[in-house]
N, C-alpha and C positions, 0 to 999 in steps of 0.2 A: 919741284913744286912743293910749297910748304904744306903743312898739315891743314892749315886754315883754307888754303886754295883747294886742296883735295876735298874738303868738306863742302865748300861752295860748289865745286864742280859736280859732286855727287848729288847735292840738293837740286841743282839746276836740272840734271838729267832726270831725276826722279819726279820732281815737280812737273817737268815738261811731259813726261810719259805717263805718270800715274795720277797726277794732280796733287795739289797741296793737301787737301783733306785726307786723301788716302795714303799719303806718305808719312810714315812714322820716323821719329828720331832713330829708332833702332835700325830701320831700313837704310837710313842715311849713313849710320855708323858702319853697317855691313858693306855698303857700296863704296864708302871712302876708306874702308879698312882702318877705322878710327874708333876709339873708345867713346862712350858717352861723356866721360870726363873731358876728353879733348874737345868735343862739340860744345859742351857747356863752359869750357874755359874761354872759347872764342865768342860764343853767342849765349845770351841769357836764356833764350827759349826759342821755340820754333818760329814764332812771329818775327823775332829779331833776325833769325837766319833768312827768312823770306825777304825781309827788307834789304839785307846785305846782298842777296842774289839780285834783287832789282837794281840796287845801286851799281853792282858790277856791270849790269847791262847798260846802264847810262854811261859808265866809264868807257865801254866799248864804242858807243856812239861818239863820245868825245874823241877817242883815239882815231876813228875814221875821219872825223872832221879835221883834227889836227894834222893827220898825215896828208890830207888833201891841201890844206892851207900852206903847209911847209913847202910843197913842191909846185905851187901854182903862182908864185909871185911873177908879175909881169904879163900874165895871161889876161885876156879880156873877160868880162863878166860872163858871156855865154860859154866861153871855154872853161872857166872855173865851175860853172854850173854843170857842164857835161862831165868834168872830172869828178865832182862831188857825187853825181848820180852813178858814175862808173864805180866809184869806191863803195857806194851803198850796195850796188848789185854784186860786186865782188864779195863783200861781207856776207850777203845773203846766200851766195852759192857755196861758201865755206861750210863743209860738213859739220865742223865743230860749232860754228855759229848758228847752224840750223836749230840746235837745241835751245838757243836763246829765243829764237822766233817761236818755237813750240811753247816755251814757257810763257812768252808774252801772250800768246793766244789763250793759254790757260788763265792767266791773270785777267784778261779782258772779258773772258766768257764766264767767270765765276764771280758773282756779286760780292761775296764775302772777301775774296782776295782783292778785288778791285777797290772795295771800300777801305780795306786796311792799308792799301798802297796809294790812295788817291793823291796825296801830296807829292809822292815820288813820280807818279804818272804825269802829273801836271808839270813838274820840273823837267822831266825827260822831254815832254812835248815842247816845252819852251826852248830846250837845247836844240831840238830839231828846227824850230822856227828860227832860232838865232843862227843856224847854219845856212839857211836858205835866204832869209830876208836881206842881209847885206848885199848879197850877190844880185838878187832880184831888183833891189833899189837902184842899181846901176844900169838896168835895162829899161829904156824909156817906155816900151810898150807893156811892161809888166805892172801888175798891181801886187806889190811885194807881200802884202798880208794875204790876200785871196789866193794868189798863186802858190805861196808857201803852204797854206792849208791844203790846197788841191794836190800838190806834190806829195805831201805826207799821206794823205788819204789814199792816193793811187798806189804809192809804194806799199802801204799797209795791205791793200787789197791784193797786189801782186804777190807779196810775201805769203799771205794766207793761202792763195791758190797754189803757190809753189809747195807749201807745206803739205797740202792734202792731195797733191797730184799723184796719180798712180802712173808709174812708167816714166817715159821720157818727157820732161817738161821743158819747153823751149825758152829757158830763162835768158840765154845769151841773145837770142833773136828779139825777145821782148825788151830787153835792155836797150838794144840798138834802136828799135822802133820807138820806144818811150823817149829816148833822148832826142831823136829826130822830131818827134811830135812836139816836144817843148821848144825846140829851136824854131820850128815853123810858127807855133802859137805865139811865141814871144818875138818873132821877127828877128831872131838872132842867127 
């Protein structure tokens, strides 16, 4: 892992657990085992680091979509939708990726962070819409715009509940039921 990646990872972990406002550059340096010079070599300031963290999250969303697209040629639209949803849930259940979801919650619940990242939030949301809409357009009973918004909202809600669950959260069972529900809803 490069020094820049170490700094990004440390920032993600600290922003997710401590919040952006409470996380100092010094704390990020300590956590990443990097000097302030290294941090400022890669990032002009803390705000630029915040934006880089959010961009990294969008890259992960793209990676999930790309991995699904690559392996799904020849599948029907309902099968591609199920595969995409399975990949999203797999990503959600990955302990390392859980930090990204925690960070995302911090961003969405802190008005200053949300305001600073609004353009990136909008871009990421559009990436998600772009993942769902082409598949949904091929399903006759689907309303590609409305159903894509519904899918994103429900996935966000499940992710938030998963983040704050104490003990054993039935994520795998929720995944299976969620996919079944959309197959029935869309007549697929």
